[in-house]
N, C-alpha and C positions, 0 to 999 in steps of 0.2 A: 328088651325090642321096646324102641323108643314110641312113643304112641303122639299122632296129631294133637293139637290144640282142642280142647271140648269145646264149643265155642254153640254161642244161643243161636233158634232159628234167626237166618235173614232179617230183615237188612241191619248190618253193622260196617265196621269200616279196616280196611286192612294196610300197613304200612309195609312196605315190601322195601327192604335195603337192599343194595346187590352192591359188593366191592370186591374190589381188586387190593389184595395186602402188599405194605411193604416188607423188604425185608426188615426180619429183627422182631421181637417182641416188643419192644417200648413202653412196659408196662401194660400192653395191649388186654391182657389175659385177666387182669386182676379189674379194669377199668370196665371192661365187657359185665365182668361177673356184676358187679358193681350194679352197673344199668338195669341186668335184669332185675334182681333181688329191689330196685327201687321201684319199676316198672308196674311191678307186681304188687306194689303199694300203691298205686296211682287210683283214682277214681276213673272207671272208667274201661279199666285195662282187662281184657278177655283172655289172654293168652299169647304165648308166644312158640314158635319154630324156628330153626334153626341147622342149616346146614353149610360146610365149608369145601372145599376141594380148589380148582383153580382160583373159581369162585367163588366168594362168599355171599349166603342169601338168609336174611333175617326178616321173618315176618313177624309183626305184630297187631293183635286183633283188640280193636277197640270199639266201647257202643258208639262214640258221640264223634266229628270233626273235634269238637269243644276238647273233649278229653283228650284224642291227639294234640289238637295247641296248647292247651294246658301241660302237658310229657315232654313237647318241643319247646317249653319255656323253664322248665323245672333247672333252678340253681344249676345242680347237677350236673345233665345232663348236658346245658353250654357250655358248661366247664369240657365233659366231653369233645363235643363238635368243634370246640376250639383247637383242641389236638387230632382232628382229624389226618391234617399235612404228614403227625406221625405216625400212622399206621395205614394209610389208605393210599395206593398211587392213583386209583381210580373209586368212587361210588358215584351208584343212583338211588333216590328215595322217590317211590309212587305210592301214593296215594288213591287207593280205589273204593267204592263202594263195593261191598259183598250181596248180591241181589239174589243169589241160590245157591245150593254146597248140597252133597251130595255124598255117598261112600259106604264102606261096611265099617 
């Protein structure tokens, strides 16, 4: 059974990527796996959670806005961003500061 990402005590940041896929894989599966592998190696990366039905939602957690900007500008990530039209009919990126969290 999957578990939510183990994040530190707030504050920290969340990047919420919400998308509707295009038809076909078009290399998406391989690239998505590669992006997670690279993100895990980035300074300031705290975790990731992802779910896909009709709408896909991936939330990545970061220690700072600077860490998010560095990831956004990573060469491989930039290459993936340029292929967004191959994989997504629509998408939205939201960046939030997590002030509070609770759960079991």
